[in-house]
C-alpha positions as CSV (number, residue, x, y, z in Angstrom):
1,A,221.5,262.0,225.1
2,L,225.1,262.6,224.1
3,P,224.6,263.8,220.7
4,D,222.1,266.7,221.6
5,L,224.2,268.8,223.7
6,F,225.8,270.9,220.7
7,G,222.0,270.0,218.6
8,P,220.6,273.8,217.5
9,G,217.8,273.2,220.6
10,V,220.3,273.3,222.8
11,Y,222.2,277.4,221.3
12,L,218.6,278.1,219.2
13,R,215.9,276.9,221.5
14,G,215.9,279.5,224.2
15,A,216.5,282.3,221.6
16,W,213.2,281.5,219.5
17,T,212.0,280.8,222.8
18,L,212.3,284.6,224.3
19,H,210.6,286.4,220.6
20,A,208.0,284.1,219.9
21,L,207.5,285.2,223.6
22,R,207.5,288.5,222.5
23,L,205.6,288.2,219.5
24,K,202.9,286.4,221.5
25,V,202.6,289.0,224.6
26,G,203.7,292.5,222.7
27,D,206.8,294.8,222.8
28,E,205.4,296.3,226.4
29,R,204.6,292.9,228.9
30,F,208.0,291.3,227.2
31,F,209.9,294.1,228.6
32,N,208.2,294.1,231.7
33,I,209.2,290.3,232.3
34,L,212.4,290.7,231.9
35,R,212.6,293.8,233.7
36,T,210.6,291.8,236.2
37,Y,213.0,288.7,236.9
38,Y,215.8,290.9,236.9
39,K,215.0,292.6,239.8
40,R,213.5,289.2,241.4
41,Y,216.5,286.9,240.8
42,Q,219.6,289.3,240.7
43,Y,221.7,288.8,243.7
44,S,220.1,284.8,242.7
45,N,219.7,282.0,241.1
46,A,216.5,281.3,239.2
47,S,215.1,278.6,236.5
48,T,213.4,278.1,233.9
49,A,211.1,277.0,236.0
50,D,210.8,280.4,237.7
51,F,210.8,282.7,233.7
52,I,207.9,280.2,233.0
53,A,207.0,281.8,236.7
54,V,207.0,285.3,236.5
55,A,205.8,285.7,232.6
56,N,202.4,283.9,233.8
57,E,202.7,286.8,235.8
58,V,203.4,289.7,234.4
59,S,201.6,289.2,231.2
60,G,198.6,287.5,232.7
61,Q,198.2,285.1,230.6
62,K,199.4,281.3,231.2
63,L,201.1,280.2,228.7
64,D,202.8,276.1,230.3
65,N,201.1,275.0,227.0
66,F,203.9,277.7,224.7
67,F,206.3,277.0,226.8
68,Y,206.2,273.8,227.1
69,A,205.9,273.8,223.1
70,W,209.0,275.5,223.0
71,L,210.9,274.5,225.4
72,Y,210.5,270.8,226.4
73,A,208.2,269.2,223.5
74,T,210.8,267.4,221.2
75,D,210.2,268.5,218.3
76,V,211.1,273.1,217.6
77,P,207.9,275.1,216.7
78,S,208.8,276.7,213.7
79,Q,210.1,279.5,214.1
80,P,208.5,282.7,214.4
């Protein structure tokens, strides 16, 4: 909704999600996720679903619940 357009969820939630992902999968896997995502989509458009798919693939983990909690649930999880 419009009142949430400039709320903390819009600006901080993405950064918190990436930080939490790094803590969850570890530095090596996290940076491999970022490199793979960049290489795969560097000259095209990509969606959040594309990032989640790369994160699942590269980490070898099923991270759908993690991303749901951090990106789509009404309440933001406690910051790591």
